[in-house]
C-alpha positions in Angstrom: 12.1 -27.4 21.4 9.8 -25.0 19.9 7.3 -26.9 17.3 8.4 -25.4 13.6 5.2 -25.7 11.2 6.0 -26.1 7.7 4.8 -24.6 4.4 4.3 -28.1 2.4 2.2 -27.9 -1.1 -0.2 -30.7 -1.6 2.1 -32.2 -4.1 4.9 -32.8 -1.9 3.2 -34.0 1.1 4.3 -37.8 0.9 8.1 -36.5 0.3 7.9 -34.8 3.3 6.1 -37.3 5.0 8.9 -39.9 4.7 11.5 -37.5 5.9 9.5 -37.4 9.2 7.3 -34.4 9.0 3.9 -34.8 11.0 0.2 -33.9 9.8 -1.3 -31.7 12.4 -5.0 -32.5 11.6 -6.5 -29.5 13.7 -4.4 -26.7 11.9 -4.2 -28.2 8.8 0.0 -28.0 8.5 2.7 -30.3 8.4 5.5 -29.7 11.1 8.8 -31.3 12.4 8.6 -33.4 15.5 10.8 -32.9 18.6 14.1 -34.7 17.8 14.2 -34.2 14.2 16.6 -31.8 12.3 14.7 -29.2 11.1 17.7 -28.6 7.9 16.2 -31.9 6.9 13.0 -29.8 5.6 14.6 -26.8 4.5 12.6 -26.1 1.3 9.7 -25.9 3.2 10.7 -24.1 6.3 9.2 -20.4 6.9 11.5 -18.0 5.8 11.0 -13.9 6.8 10.9 -12.0 3.5 13.7 -9.6 2.5 11.4 -6.5 2.5 9.1 -5.4 5.3 7.8 -2.0 4.0 5.9 -0.9 0.6 3.7 2.1 -0.5 2.4 3.1 -3.9 4.4 6.2 -3.5 6.8 8.0 -0.9 8.5 11.3 -0.2 12.2 12.0 0.5 12.5 14.0 3.5 15.1 16.8 4.3 16.1 18.0 7.4 19.4 19.2 8.9 21.6 18.1 12.0 24.7 19.3 14.1 27.4 16.6 12.9 28.9 14.8 16.1 32.5 15.3 14.7 32.9 18.6 13.2 30.0 20.3 14.7 28.6 22.1 11.7 25.3 22.0 10.2 24.6 18.9 8.0 21.9 17.9 5.5 20.0 14.8 6.6 17.4 12.6 4.4 15.1 10.3 5.2 12.1 8.4 3.6 8.7 9.0 4.6 5.7 7.0 3.7 2.1 8.3 3.3 -1.1 6.7 5.0 -2.1 3.9 3.1 1.3 2.0 3.1 1.9 -1.6 4.2 4.1 -3.3 6.7 4.5 -7.0 6.8 4.4 -8.1 10.1 4.4 -12.1 11.6 0.3 -12.7 12.7 1.2 -16.0 14.4 -1.3 -16.3 17.3 1.2 -17.9 19.5 4.9 -19.1 19.3 4.2 -22.4 18.2 2.9 -20.7 14.9 6.1 -19.5 13.0 6.1 -17.4 9.8 2.6 -16.2 9.5 3.3 -13.2 7.5 0.7 -11.0 6.1 0.6 -7.3 4.9 -1.0 -5.2 7.4 -2.3 -1.5 6.1 -1.2 1.2 8.2 -3.6 4.5 7.7 -0.9 7.2 9.7 2.0 8.3 7.9 5.6 7.0 8.8 9.4 8.0 8.6 11.4 5.0 8.4 14.9 4.5 10.0 17.6 1.5 9.8 17.0 1.0 6.2 18.8 -2.1 5.1 17.7 -2.7 1.6 16.1 -0.4 -1.0 15.3 -0.7 -5.0 17.3 0.8 -7.4 14.9 3.4 -8.5 14.4 4.8 -4.9 18.1 4.6 -4.6 18.9 7.0 -7.5 15.8 9.2 -6.4 17.5 9.8 -3.0 21.4 10.2 -4.5 20.1 13.1 -7.0 18.7 14.9 -4.0 21.6 14.2 -1.3 24.4 13.8 -3.5 25.4 10.8 -2.5 25.7 11.8 1.5 22.9 9.7 2.3 24.7 6.1 1.2 24.9 2.2 2.4 27.5 2.0 5.0 28.8 -0.1 8.4 27.9 0.7 11.5 29.9 -0.5 14.6 27.3 0.6 17.1 24.5 -1.8 15.6 27.1 -4.0 13.9 25.0 -4.1 10.7 25.1 -2.0 7.3 22.5 0.3 6.6 21.6 3.6 4.7 22.8 6.5 6.6 23.3 9.9 6.5 27.3 11.5 6.1 28.1 14.7 7.1 28.5 16.9 3.9 31.5 18.9 5.3 33.7 16.2 6.8 32.0 12.7 5.4 31.7 11.4 8.9 29.0 8.9 9.4 26.1 10.3 11.3 23.8 7.1 12.9 19.8 7.1 12.5 19.4 6.5 16.3 19.8 10.4 17.4 17.8 11.9 14.2 14.9 9.4 14.6 14.4 8.0 18.0 15.5 10.9 20.4 12.9 13.7 20.9 13.9 16.6 18.8 16.0 14.6 16.5 16.1 15.8 12.9 13.2 13.5 12.1 11.5 13.3 15.6 9.9 17.0 15.6 8.2 18.0 19.0 6.3 21.0 17.8 5.2 22.9 14.7 8.1 24.9 14.5 10.6 21.8 14.2 8.4 19.9 11.8 8.7 23.3 9.8 12.3 22.4 9.4 11.6 19.4 7.2 11.1 19.7 3.8 9.5 16.9 1.7 9.5 15.9 -1.8 6.6 13.7 -2.6 7.3 10.8 -5.5 5.0 9.0 -7.5 6.7 5.6 -7.5 6.7 2.5 -5.7 8.4 2.3 -2.3 9.9 -0.9 -1.1 12.2 -1.0 1.5 14.0 -3.8 4.5 14.4 -1.9 7.6 14.8 -2.1 11.4 12.5 0.6 12.4 9.8 2.9 11.6 7.8 5.3 13.7 4.3 4.6 14.4 3.0 8.0 12.8 4.2 11.3 12.2 3.1 14.4 14.1 3.0 17.7 12.9 3.0 16.5 8.9 1.1 19.2 7.6 3.4 22.0 9.1 6.2 20.1 6.9 7.4 21.9 3.8 7.1 20.7 0.4 9.7 21.4 -2.3 
């Protein structure tokens, strides 16, 4: 059984001890010993935060890609975060340390994908530009719901993998000419999201157009 460390406020340490939690004097942390049901310690269990990306500003990226269903060129939208955005990462030293989350500053821009949650102000900005063709929907491929593009001709869902993860995709340009086909509208408002993927950096950023 993997050890589970707890986040117990000092004022509640006696309550945790009565339930069977043990104190690690080296790491200075309470933990659930083997054989005990971790559910007993629910209020102190580490939890993965809901959002994992944030930035003081962002850009809406617009590109185009052929619809896999009707074959016509369709609008495609995504979010670009500038250098200096932050990513929430688990910085635990090893598997025995669970749920040690810290915001880490990233000095390169990124384009996000598989976006699961975005705040209402960001939704409104995107809807104003995309005409609601970029919206929350369910994917049978990923067995989850995320914000995805829809063909503005036939309405068919357009998954994120081909646009963001395959070389030459709408948001993965391989040369300066392809990058020039991406337009950016920068928005001076905070961005926050829960998403399943983001690029390490964005090549050819200087060749993307502003609008």
